[in-house]
N, C-alpha and C positions, 0 to 999 in steps of 0.2 A: 639566463632564461626568467622570465616575469612569473611571481607567484599570484594568486589572488589574495586580495587583502584579508586580514583575520578577521574583520569586521563581516565580510562577506561569507566566509566560511563559518564564523557564529551563527548568521541568520539560516544557512544552509543547513546547519545542525540543528538549531531549535526549531526551524519550520518541517524540514521535510525529514532528516535522519531520525529524529526522535518519535514522528510519528509511523515510521515504517520499522519502529524497535520493538513490535509485537508480532510475531507469526501470524496470528489470527486476523490482524490488519492487513497484512499483505495478502491474505487468504479472502478478504473482503474484496481488495483491489481487484485481484484476479476475476472474483466472481462479478464485478460491477463490468468488469471489461467487454463480455458479451453484449450487456444490454443492462438499462437502467433497471432497478429494481426497488422493491418495496423491502421494508424490515423483516416483515414475516416471511416475505420469499427467501431472502438470503439467509435468516437463521435456520428454516427447514431445509435449505439446500447445502449449508455448510454442517448443520448438526449440531449448532450453539444455541443457546439459549437467547430468546429475544433480547433480554436487557443486556445482553453482552454484546451483541450487535450492535445496540444502539449506543452504549458506552463508545464502542471503538469508531463508529461513525461519527460522533460528535467529536471526537478526537482528529478525524481526518477532515471533518469540516471544518474546523476550528482554523486549521493549518491548509484550508483552500484548495485540500486535495480531491475532496467529493464536492459535489453540488446536490442543492435540492430543488425539488419542483412539485408545487402541489397539486394533486390529483383529487380534487374534493375534499373529504375529509383526511385523506392519506398523504404522506409524503414519499415521492419516488427520490431516489439516490442514482448519482450517476457519477462517472469520473470527470472531473474538471478538465484534465488533459491526459490523453491517453498516452504520452510519452511517457508516463510514469511505469507502464507496463513494459515499454522497450526497456528503461533504464534497470528496470527488474530482471528483466530476461537475461541483460548484459552480465548482471551480478551474478546470476544462477549459473551461467557459462563460466564466469571467473572462479566460482567455487567448484564446478565438476572440475576444470581443470587443475586448480590448486588440489584436490583430492586426488585425482591421477598421479598428479607428481609426488605426492607424498607417498602414494601406493607404490611408485616406480622406486623409490629411494629404499623401503622397505624390502624391496625382493632383490 
């Protein structure tokens, strides 16, 4: 069986895994999945302070998970690749299955 090279896994960890390491950033990604959004709209919809949302968006943008587009004086954020939501959904299903197995062991 072939394994991915450690260098590739290091890049995966540094660029994607660490960016997904905060639940608020994941929530922002789900919010952007529906449509591109302004920071103020994201902050309002998610019930987070605007500086917090901006800080998380900066991390996601640095990792090329979100992208920006100017709309006059404002910036609109969108997902760079919608497959990230598919990955997150698979991870959530794995979590649910794992929790079900753990619950079954305890009963």
